[in-house]
DRENDO-1510 file (C-alpha; in Angstrom, 1 decimal, always signed):
<recs>
REC; n; res; u; v; w
REC; 1; UNK; -5.6; +0.4; +18.1 .
REC; 2; UNK; -8.4; -1.4; +16.5 .
REC; 3; UNK; -11.5; +0.3; +15.2 .
REC; 4; UNK; -14.7; -0.6; +17.6 .
REC; 5; UNK; -16.5; -3.7; +16.3 .
REC; 6; UNK; -19.6; -1.8; +16.3 .
REC; 7; UNK; -18.1; +0.7; +14.1 .
REC; 8; UNK; -19.8; +0.4; +10.7 .
REC; 9; UNK; -17.6; +0.1; +7.5 .
REC; 10; UNK; -17.3; +2.8; +5.4 .
REC; 11; UNK; -18.0; +2.8; +1.5 .
REC; 12; UNK; -15.7; +0.7; -0.2 .
REC; 13; UNK; -12.3; +2.2; -1.6 .
REC; 14; UNK; -13.5; +4.2; -5.4 .
REC; 15; UNK; -13.6; +1.0; -7.1 .
REC; 16; UNK; -13.2; +2.5; -10.8 .
REC; 17; UNK; -9.4; +1.9; -11.0 .
REC; 18; UNK; -7.8; +2.9; -14.7 .
REC; 19; UNK; -9.8; +1.4; -17.8 .
REC; 20; UNK; -8.2; -2.2; -18.4 .
REC; 21; UNK; -5.9; -2.5; -21.1 .
REC; 22; UNK; -6.9; -4.3; -24.2 .
REC; 23; UNK; -4.0; -6.5; -24.4 .
REC; 24; UNK; -4.5; -8.0; -21.0 .
REC; 25; UNK; -8.5; -8.3; -21.4 .
REC; 26; UNK; -7.4; -10.4; -24.4 .
REC; 27; UNK; -5.1; -12.5; -23.1 .
REC; 28; UNK; -7.4; -13.2; -20.4 .
REC; 29; UNK; -10.1; -14.2; -23.1 .
REC; 30; UNK; -7.7; -16.4; -24.9 .
REC; 31; UNK; -7.3; -18.2; -21.6 .
REC; 32; UNK; -11.2; -18.3; -20.7 .
REC; 33; UNK; -11.5; -22.2; -21.2 .
REC; 34; UNK; -8.9; -22.8; -18.7 .
REC; 35; UNK; -10.1; -24.6; -16.1 .
REC; 36; UNK; -7.5; -25.8; -13.9 .
REC; 37; UNK; -6.1; -23.3; -11.5 .
REC; 38; UNK; -2.7; -22.5; -10.8 .
REC; 39; UNK; -1.0; -24.6; -8.3 .
REC; 40; UNK; -0.7; -23.5; -5.1 .
REC; 41; UNK; +2.5; -20.7; -5.4 .
REC; 42; UNK; +2.2; -20.6; -9.1 .
REC; 43; UNK; +3.3; -22.8; -12.0 .
REC; 44; UNK; +6.7; -22.1; -12.3 .
REC; 45; UNK; +6.3; -20.5; -16.0 .
REC; 46; UNK; +4.6; -17.9; -14.4 .
REC; 47; UNK; +7.3; -17.8; -11.4 .
REC; 48; UNK; +9.6; -17.3; -14.0 .
REC; 49; UNK; +7.8; -14.1; -15.2 .
REC; 50; UNK; +8.2; -12.6; -11.9 .
REC; 51; UNK; +12.0; -13.2; -11.9 .
REC; 52; UNK; +12.4; -11.3; -14.7 .
REC; 53; UNK; +9.6; -8.4; -13.1 .
REC; 54; UNK; +12.6; -8.7; -10.0 .
REC; 55; UNK; +15.5; -8.5; -11.8 .
REC; 56; UNK; +14.2; -5.2; -13.7 .
REC; 57; UNK; +14.0; -4.0; -9.9 .
REC; 58; UNK; +17.6; -4.9; -9.3 .
REC; 59; UNK; +16.6; -8.0; -7.4 .
REC; 60; UNK; +18.0; -11.1; -9.0 .
REC; 61; UNK; +15.6; -13.9; -8.3 .
REC; 62; UNK; +15.4; -17.3; -9.4 .
REC; 63; UNK; +11.9; -19.2; -9.4 .
REC; 64; UNK; +12.5; -21.7; -6.8 .
REC; 65; UNK; +12.6; -18.3; -4.6 .
REC; 66; UNK; +9.0; -17.1; -5.4 .
REC; 67; UNK; +5.4; -17.7; -4.9 .
REC; 68; UNK; +2.4; -16.3; -6.5 .
REC; 69; UNK; -1.0; -15.8; -4.7 .
REC; 70; UNK; -3.9; -14.1; -5.2 .
REC; 71; UNK; -3.6; -11.2; -3.4 .
REC; 72; UNK; -1.1; -9.3; -1.2 .
REC; 73; UNK; -3.1; -9.9; +1.9 .
REC; 74; UNK; -3.1; -13.9; +1.4 .
REC; 75; UNK; +0.6; -14.0; +1.0 .
REC; 76; UNK; +1.2; -11.4; +4.2 .
REC; 77; UNK; -1.6; -14.2; +6.0 .
REC; 78; UNK; +0.9; -17.2; +4.8 .
REC; 79; UNK; +3.9; -15.6; +5.7 .
REC; 80; UNK; +3.3; -14.6; +9.3 .
REC; 81; UNK; +2.1; -18.2; +9.6 .
REC; 82; UNK; +5.2; -19.1; +9.0 .
REC; 83; UNK; +7.5; -16.8; +10.6 .
REC; 84; UNK; +5.5; -16.9; +14.1 .
REC; 85; UNK; +5.8; -14.2; +16.6 .
REC; 86; UNK; +4.8; -11.2; +16.8 .
REC; 87; UNK; +4.7; -8.3; +14.3 .
REC; 88; UNK; +6.1; -5.1; +14.3 .
REC; 89; UNK; +4.1; -2.4; +12.2 .
REC; 90; UNK; +4.7; +1.4; +11.0 .
REC; 91; UNK; +2.1; +3.6; +12.9 .
REC; 92; UNK; +0.3; +4.8; +10.6 .
REC; 93; UNK; +0.3; +1.6; +8.2 .
REC; 94; UNK; -1.9; +0.1; +5.5 .
REC; 95; UNK; -4.8; -1.2; +6.4 .
REC; 96; UNK; -4.8; -4.5; +5.6 .
REC; 97; UNK; -1.7; -5.6; +8.0 .
REC; 98; UNK; -2.6; -5.5; +11.0 .
REC; 99; UNK; -5.9; -7.6; +10.3 .
REC; 100; UNK; -3.4; -10.9; +8.7 .
REC; 101; UNK; -1.5; -10.9; +12.2 .
REC; 102; UNK; -4.8; -11.0; +14.5 .
REC; 103; UNK; -6.2; -13.5; +12.2 .
REC; 104; UNK; -3.4; -15.4; +13.5 .
REC; 105; UNK; -3.3; -14.3; +17.1 .
REC; 106; UNK; -0.2; -12.5; +16.9 .
REC; 107; UNK; +0.4; -9.3; +18.7 .
REC; 108; UNK; +0.7; -6.1; +17.1 .
REC; 109; UNK; +3.5; -3.8; +17.9 .
REC; 110; UNK; +3.3; -0.3; +16.4 .
REC; 111; UNK; +6.6; +1.7; +16.0 .
REC; 112; UNK; +5.7; +5.3; +15.3 .
REC; 113; UNK; +7.5; +6.5; +11.5 .
REC; 114; UNK; +9.2; +9.5; +11.7 .
REC; 115; UNK; +7.7; +13.2; +10.5 .
REC; 116; UNK; +9.5; +13.6; +7.0 .
REC; 117; UNK; +7.7; +10.3; +5.7 .
REC; 118; UNK; +5.9; +7.3; +6.3 .
REC; 119; UNK; +6.3; +3.6; +5.5 .
REC; 120; UNK; +9.5; +2.9; +7.8 .
REC; 121; UNK; +9.3; +3.8; +11.3 .
REC; 122; UNK; +11.9; +5.8; +13.6 .
REC; 123; UNK; +15.0; +3.7; +14.0 .
REC; 124; UNK; +15.5; +4.7; +17.8 .
REC; 125; UNK; +11.9; +4.0; +17.9 .
REC; 126; UNK; +11.9; +0.3; +16.3 .
REC; 127; UNK; +14.6; -0.4; +18.8 .
REC; 128; UNK; +12.7; +0.7; +22.2 .
REC; 129; UNK; +9.1; -0.9; +20.5 .
REC; 130; UNK; +10.9; -4.0; +20.2 .
REC; 131; UNK; +12.8; -4.0; +23.5 .
REC; 132; UNK; +10.0; -2.5; +25.6 .
REC; 133; UNK; +8.0; -5.9; +23.8 .
REC; 134; UNK; +10.3; -8.6; +24.9 .
REC; 135; UNK; +10.5; -7.0; +28.6 .
REC; 136; UNK; +6.9; -7.3; +28.1 .
REC; 137; UNK; +6.6; -11.2; +27.4 .
REC; 138; UNK; +6.6; -10.5; +24.0 .
REC; 139; UNK; +8.0; -12.0; +20.7 .
REC; 140; UNK; +8.4; -9.7; +17.9 .
REC; 141; UNK; +9.6; -11.5; +15.0 .
REC; 142; UNK; +8.6; -9.6; +12.0 .
REC; 143; UNK; +9.0; -6.2; +10.6 .
REC; 144; UNK; +6.5; -5.2; +8.2 .
REC; 145; UNK; +7.7; -2.0; +6.2 .
REC; 146; UNK; +6.5; -0.1; +3.1 .
REC; 147; UNK; +9.4; +1.6; +1.0 .
REC; 148; UNK; +6.5; +3.0; -1.1 .
REC; 149; UNK; +3.8; +3.5; +1.6 .
REC; 150; UNK; -0.1; +3.6; +1.8 .
REC; 151; UNK; -1.1; +5.4; +3.2 .
REC; 152; UNK; +1.1; +8.2; +3.7 .
REC; 153; UNK; +2.1; +8.4; -0.3 .
REC; 154; UNK; +5.7; +9.0; +0.9 .
REC; 155; UNK; +9.1; +6.9; +0.0 .
REC; 156; UNK; +11.8; +7.1; +3.5 .
REC; 157; UNK; +15.1; +8.2; +2.5 .
REC; 158; UNK; +17.4; +5.6; +1.7 .
REC; 159; UNK; +19.4; +6.3; +5.0 .
REC; 160; UNK; +16.8; +5.7; +6.9 .
REC; 161; UNK; +15.9; +2.2; +5.0 .
REC; 162; UNK; +19.7; +1.3; +6.3 .
REC; 163; UNK; +19.4; +2.5; +10.1 .
REC; 164; UNK; +16.3; +0.1; +10.0 .
REC; 165; UNK; +17.5; -2.7; +8.6 .
REC; 166; UNK; +20.5; -2.4; +10.9 .
REC; 167; UNK; +18.4; -2.9; +14.1 .
REC; 168; UNK; +16.0; -5.3; +12.3 .
REC; 169; UNK; +19.6; -7.4; +11.9 .
REC; 170; UNK; +20.4; -7.0; +15.5 .
REC; 171; UNK; +17.0; -7.9; +17.3 .
REC; 172; UNK; +17.0; -10.7; +14.6 .
REC; 173; UNK; +13.9; -9.7; +13.2 .
REC; 174; UNK; +13.0; -10.7; +9.5 .
REC; 175; UNK; +12.1; -8.1; +7.2 .
REC; 176; UNK; +8.7; -8.3; +4.9 .
REC; 177; UNK; +9.4; -5.4; +2.6 .
REC; 178; UNK; +6.0; -4.3; +0.9 .
REC; 179; UNK; +7.2; -2.8; -2.5 .
REC; 180; UNK; +3.7; -2.7; -4.3 .
REC; 181; UNK; +3.9; +0.9; -5.1 .
REC; 182; UNK; +7.4; +1.1; -6.2 .
REC; 183; UNK; +6.5; +2.1; -9.7 .
REC; 184; UNK; +4.1; +4.4; -9.1 .
REC; 185; UNK; +6.5; +7.4; -8.6 .
REC; 186; UNK; +5.1; +11.1; -9.2 .
REC; 187; UNK; +8.7; +11.8; -10.0 .
REC; 188; UNK; +11.1; +8.8; -10.8 .
REC; 189; UNK; +14.2; +11.0; -11.4 .
REC; 190; UNK; +13.7; +12.6; -7.9 .
REC; 191; UNK; +12.6; +10.1; -5.5 .
REC; 192; UNK; +15.3; +7.3; -4.6 .
REC; 193; UNK; +13.5; +4.1; -3.8 .
REC; 194; UNK; +15.8; +1.5; -1.5 .
REC; 195; UNK; +14.6; -2.1; -1.1 .
REC; 196; UNK; +15.8; -3.5; +2.2 .
REC; 197; UNK; +16.5; -6.5; +0.1 .
REC; 198; UNK; +19.6; -4.6; -1.4 .
REC; 199; UNK; +20.5; -4.3; +2.2 .
REC; 200; UNK; +19.9; -7.7; +3.3 .
REC; 201; UNK; +19.5; -10.1; +1.2 .
REC; 202; UNK; +19.4; -13.1; +3.3 .
REC; 203; UNK; +16.7; -11.4; +5.8 .
REC; 204; UNK; +14.2; -9.8; +3.6 .
REC; 205; UNK; +11.2; -11.0; +1.7 .
REC; 206; UNK; +10.0; -9.0; -0.5 .
REC; 207; UNK; +6.1; -8.1; -1.1 .
REC; 208; UNK; +4.3; -7.0; -3.9 .
REC; 209; UNK; +0.4; -6.7; -4.8 .
REC; 210; UNK; +0.6; -6.3; -8.8 .
REC; 211; UNK; -3.0; -4.7; -8.5 .
REC; 212; UNK; -1.8; -1.5; -8.0 .
REC; 213; UNK; +0.4; -0.9; -11.2 .
REC; 214; UNK; +0.6; -3.9; -13.7 .
REC; 215; UNK; -3.1; -5.5; -13.8 .
REC; 216; UNK; -6.6; -3.9; -13.3 .
REC; 217; UNK; -7.5; -3.5; -9.7 .
REC; 218; UNK; -10.3; -6.5; -9.7 .
REC; 219; UNK; -7.5; -8.6; -10.1 .
REC; 220; UNK; -6.3; -10.3; -7.3 .
REC; 221; UNK; -2.7; -11.2; -7.8 .
REC; 222; UNK; +0.9; -10.7; -6.0 .
REC; 223; UNK; +4.4; -11.9; -5.4 .
REC; 224; UNK; +6.6; -12.5; -2.4 .
REC; 225; UNK; +10.2; -12.9; -3.3 .
REC; 226; UNK; +12.3; -14.9; -0.7 .
REC; 227; UNK; +16.1; -14.6; +0.2 .
REC; 228; UNK; +18.5; -17.2; -1.2 .
REC; 229; UNK; +19.4; -18.7; +2.0 .
REC; 230; UNK; +18.8; -21.8; +3.8 .
REC; 231; UNK; +16.2; -20.3; +5.7 .
REC; 232; UNK; +15.1; -18.7; +3.5 .
REC; 233; UNK; +13.8; -22.1; +1.4 .
REC; 234; UNK; +12.8; -22.5; +4.8 .
REC; 235; UNK; +10.5; -19.9; +5.4 .
REC; 236; UNK; +9.1; -20.1; +1.5 .
REC; 237; UNK; +8.4; -23.9; +2.3 .
REC; 238; UNK; +6.2; -23.0; +5.6 .
REC; 239; UNK; +4.8; -20.1; +3.5 .
REC; 240; UNK; +3.6; -22.4; +0.7 .
REC; 241; UNK; +2.2; -24.8; +3.0 .
REC; 242; UNK; +0.3; -22.2; +4.6 .
REC; 243; UNK; -0.8; -20.9; +1.0 .
REC; 244; UNK; -1.7; -24.7; +0.1 .
REC; 245; UNK; -3.6; -24.7; +3.4 .
REC; 246; UNK; -5.9; -21.3; +2.2 .
REC; 247; UNK; -6.8; -23.0; -0.6 .
REC; 248; UNK; -7.6; -19.9; -2.8 .
REC; 249; UNK; -4.9; -20.8; -5.8 .
REC; 250; UNK; -4.7; -17.9; -8.9 .
REC; 251; UNK; -7.6; -18.6; -11.3 .
REC; 252; UNK; -6.3; -20.2; -14.6 .
REC; 253; UNK; -7.3; -17.8; -16.9 .
REC; 254; UNK; -6.1; -15.0; -15.0 .
REC; 255; UNK; -3.0; -16.6; -14.4 .
REC; 256; UNK; -2.1; -16.3; -17.9 .
REC; 257; UNK; -2.9; -12.5; -18.5 .
REC; 258; UNK; -1.2; -11.7; -15.5 .
REC; 259; UNK; +2.3; -13.8; -16.4 .
REC; 260; UNK; +2.0; -11.7; -19.6 .
REC; 261; UNK; +1.6; -8.5; -17.6 .
REC; 262; UNK; +4.8; -9.5; -15.7 .
REC; 263; UNK; +6.9; -9.5; -19.3 .
REC; 264; UNK; +6.1; -5.8; -19.0 .
REC; 265; UNK; +5.7; -5.2; -22.6 .
REC; 266; UNK; +5.5; -1.8; -24.1 .
REC; 267; UNK; +2.1; -1.2; -23.7 .
REC; 268; UNK; +2.4; -2.3; -19.7 .
REC; 269; UNK; +5.2; -0.1; -19.1 .
REC; 270; UNK; +3.4; +2.6; -20.4 .
REC; 271; UNK; +0.0; +2.5; -18.7 .
REC; 272; UNK; +2.3; +2.4; -15.3 .
REC; 273; UNK; +4.1; +5.5; -16.2 .
REC; 274; UNK; +1.0; +7.3; -17.5 .
REC; 275; UNK; -0.9; +6.0; -14.6 .
REC; 276; UNK; +2.2; +7.3; -11.9 .
REC; 277; UNK; +1.9; +10.8; -13.1 .
REC; 278; UNK; -1.9; +10.8; -13.2 .
REC; 279; UNK; -1.7; +9.9; -9.8 .
REC; 280; UNK; +1.0; +12.7; -9.0 .
REC; 281; UNK; -0.5; +15.6; -10.7 .
REC; 282; UNK; -4.1; +14.7; -8.6 .
REC; 283; UNK; -1.7; +13.7; -5.5 .
REC; 284; UNK; -0.1; +17.3; -5.8 .
REC; 285; UNK; -3.6; +19.3; -6.5 .
REC; 286; UNK; -4.6; +17.4; -3.2 .
REC; 287; UNK; -2.1; +18.6; -1.2 .
REC; 288; UNK; -2.3; +22.0; -2.2 .
REC; 289; UNK; -5.8; +22.1; -1.4 .
REC; 290; UNK; -4.8; +20.4; +2.1 .
REC; 291; UNK; -2.0; +22.5; +3.0 .
REC; 292; UNK; -3.7; +25.7; +1.8 .
REC; 293; UNK; -6.7; +25.1; +4.1 .
REC; 294; UNK; -4.0; +24.8; +6.9 .
REC; 295; UNK; -3.6; +21.1; +7.3 .
REC; 296; UNK; -0.5; +19.3; +7.8 .
REC; 297; UNK; +0.5; +16.9; +5.3 .
REC; 298; UNK; +3.6; +15.2; +3.9 .
REC; 299; UNK; +4.2; +16.1; +0.5 .
REC; 300; UNK; +3.3; +12.7; -1.6 .
REC; 301; UNK; +5.9; +10.4; -3.4 .
REC; 302; UNK; +4.3; +8.0; -4.8 .
REC; 303; UNK; +0.8; +6.1; -4.9 .
REC; 304; UNK; -3.3; +7.6; -5.4 .
REC; 305; UNK; -2.9; +8.1; -1.4 .
REC; 306; UNK; -2.1; +11.2; +0.9 .
REC; 307; UNK; -2.1; +11.6; +5.0 .
REC; 308; UNK; -3.2; +14.5; +6.2 .
REC; 309; UNK; -3.2; +15.6; +9.8 .
REC; 310; UNK; -6.6; +18.4; +10.9 .
REC; 311; UNK; -5.5; +19.3; +14.1 .
REC; 312; UNK; -5.0; +22.4; +13.4 .
REC; 313; UNK; -9.0; +23.0; +12.8 .
REC; 314; UNK; -10.1; +20.5; +15.4 .
REC; 315; UNK; -11.8; +23.5; +16.7 .
REC; 316; UNK; -13.8; +24.5; +13.8 .
REC; 317; UNK; -14.3; +20.7; +13.2 .
REC; 318; UNK; -15.8; +20.1; +16.8 .
REC; 319; UNK; -18.4; +23.2; +16.1 .
REC; 320; UNK; -19.7; +20.8; +13.7 .
REC; 321; UNK; -19.7; +18.1; +15.8 .
REC; 322; UNK; -16.4; +16.2; +14.2 .
REC; 323; UNK; -14.0; +15.4; +17.0 .
REC; 324; UNK; -12.4; +11.6; +16.0 .
REC; 325; UNK; -11.0; +10.3; +13.1 .
REC; 326; UNK; -14.2; +8.6; +12.1 .
REC; 327; UNK; -16.3; +11.6; +12.1 .
REC; 328; UNK; -14.1; +13.2; +10.4 .
REC; 329; UNK; -14.0; +10.2; +7.3 .
REC; 330; UNK; -17.8; +10.7; +7.3 .
REC; 331; UNK; -17.6; +14.4; +7.3 .
REC; 332; UNK; -15.0; +14.3; +3.7 .
REC; 333; UNK; -15.9; +10.9; +2.3 .
REC; 334; UNK; -17.1; +12.5; -0.9 .
REC; 335; UNK; -13.0; +12.4; -1.2 .
REC; 336; UNK; -12.7; +8.5; -0.5 .
REC; 337; UNK; -11.5; +9.6; +3.4 .
REC; 338; UNK; -10.3; +7.1; +6.1 .
REC; 339; UNK; -10.0; +7.8; +9.6 .
REC; 340; UNK; -6.4; +7.8; +10.6 .
REC; 341; UNK; -7.8; +5.0; +13.3 .
REC; 342; UNK; -7.6; +2.7; +10.3 .
REC; 343; UNK; -4.5; +2.8; +9.7 .
REC; 344; UNK; -3.6; +2.2; +13.3 .
REC; 345; UNK; -3.0; +5.3; +14.3 .
REC; 346; UNK; -4.3; +7.6; +17.5 .
REC; 347; UNK; -8.1; +7.5; +17.6 .
REC; 348; UNK; -8.8; +10.5; +18.8 .
REC; 349; UNK; -6.4; +12.9; +16.4 .
REC; 350; UNK; -7.9; +14.2; +13.4 .
REC; 351; UNK; -5.7; +12.7; +10.7 .
REC; 352; UNK; -7.2; +11.1; +7.7 .
REC; 353; UNK; -6.2; +9.4; +4.1 .
REC; 354; UNK; -7.8; +10.8; +1.1 .
REC; 355; UNK; -7.8; +9.0; -2.5 .
REC; 356; UNK; -6.3; +10.2; -5.9 .
REC; 357; UNK; -8.8; +7.9; -7.4 .
REC; 358; UNK; -11.5; +10.1; -5.5 .
REC; 359; UNK; -10.9; +12.9; -8.7 .
REC; 360; UNK; -11.6; +9.9; -11.4 .
REC; 361; UNK; -14.8; +10.0; -13.3 .
REC; 362; UNK; -16.9; +7.0; -13.0 .
REC; 363; UNK; -17.4; +6.9; -17.0 .
REC; 364; UNK; -14.6; +5.1; -18.5 .
REC; 365; UNK; -14.3; +7.0; -22.0 .
REC; 366; UNK; -13.5; +9.9; -19.6 .
REC; 367; UNK; -11.2; +8.4; -17.2 .
REC; 368; UNK; -9.3; +7.4; -20.7 .
REC; 369; UNK; -9.2; +11.0; -21.3 .
REC; 370; UNK; -8.2; +11.7; -18.3 .
REC; 371; UNK; -5.2; +9.4; -18.3 .
REC; 372; UNK; -4.3; +11.2; -21.3 .
REC; 373; UNK; -4.5; +14.9; -20.0 .
REC; 374; UNK; -1.4; +17.4; -20.2 .
REC; 375; UNK; -2.8; +19.0; -17.3 .
REC; 376; UNK; -5.9; +16.7; -15.1 .
REC; 377; UNK; -5.6; +19.6; -12.9 .
REC; 378; UNK; -8.0; +21.9; -15.1 .
REC; 379; UNK; -10.4; +19.2; -16.3 .
REC; 380; UNK; -13.4; +21.0; -14.6 .
REC; 381; UNK; -14.9; +17.8; -13.0 .
REC; 382; UNK; -11.5; +17.3; -11.6 .
REC; 383; UNK; -11.0; +21.3; -10.6 .
REC; 384; UNK; -14.3; +21.1; -9.2 .
REC; 385; UNK; -13.5; +18.6; -6.8 .
REC; 386; UNK; -10.7; +20.6; -5.7 .
REC; 387; UNK; -12.4; +23.4; -5.3 .
REC; 388; UNK; -15.1; +21.3; -3.6 .
REC; 389; UNK; -12.8; +20.1; -0.8 .
REC; 390; UNK; -10.9; +23.6; -0.3 .
REC; 391; UNK; -14.3; +25.1; +0.4 .
REC; 392; UNK; -15.4; +22.3; +2.8 .
REC; 393; UNK; -12.0; +22.8; +4.9 .
REC; 394; UNK; -12.5; +26.7; +4.5 .
REC; 395; UNK; -15.6; +25.9; +5.8 .
REC; 396; UNK; -14.8; +23.6; +8.9 .
REC; 397; UNK; -11.5; +26.5; +9.4 .
REC; 398; UNK; -13.8; +29.4; +9.4 .
REC; 399; UNK; -16.5; +27.5; +11.3 .
REC; 400; UNK; -17.8; +29.1; +15.1 .
REC; 401; UNK; -19.7; +27.4; +17.4 .
REC; 402; UNK; -22.6; +29.7; +17.2 .
REC; 403; UNK; -23.2; +28.0; +13.3 .
</recs>
């Protein structure tokens, strides 16, 4: 369910990100005098660099099967314009999925995720959702999933991905697989990420926003990889037409730096690995703090977010006037809280997404030290934020109506 149009947006997500790699900044500066933008969908050289990116992740790719665009939301909008029909989304899901469908006037059908992980719906629930939508006159044609999920920070097990792919294939759905955070695994030796494109190579478009891993958070750049089939080529051509109509190409200087990042030299690989490690340690600290206070929270596997259910603390929160997710995000704004209603979840449930980046320091030098710290959880500023969160939750848990 959409939040009310009258509801104010929260403050923006923590904008700091990690410090920009000097190597990428130098490539951007070197191309600063380039005045022409990239062609819609990206130049051949940029798409060729994208092929290497996908091939290193086990997805052989040709340049004519790739589109590059100014961020994943723009590419998703073009993809949904090309596919037509309604969209099935996991519930909860990333906050930017549903608005793209609704901008096009498409119906959105949520399919709840299982208790163990998010990003991919329960296969039986998916089947019921599709049949119920069709029985009601709907036309679901697309399933959007995430194998390294925002908001829950989890990775669905391969067997679940396999079962969901089977249902989607039987029901004739295109799958759009958001694989933005697959490189930010907290423990890459203990977490297996299976791309639906490995299972259904003819029916899956892979979407990756590079801002989460390869380039700074302020550089809008994303990729879409299409199947090497005739329907895949038709879909790519239609998406390119839609992307051309948006008239928001990648700036030329930015494309030069992004192309270098896609080559993944050692410095870029090392930064991605360091970021994954940092997010993992901070997420573990947040998870421990939340569960110690009595919250339910899936153990995070990837990325910079985790998703907490605070229903067990409802009586104490209610005593302080916090009865829904909108009020909950205000109460926990210090930790970049976002109420579950923003992710398509139950608008009455006390669920919230928290961000590891809320534990970053605003000072770039201190963020660099945080990135290199053997144990960021013992850094005084981080320890204080976790202590304050625990105190806030504990205070809520210990509150009474008479307070």
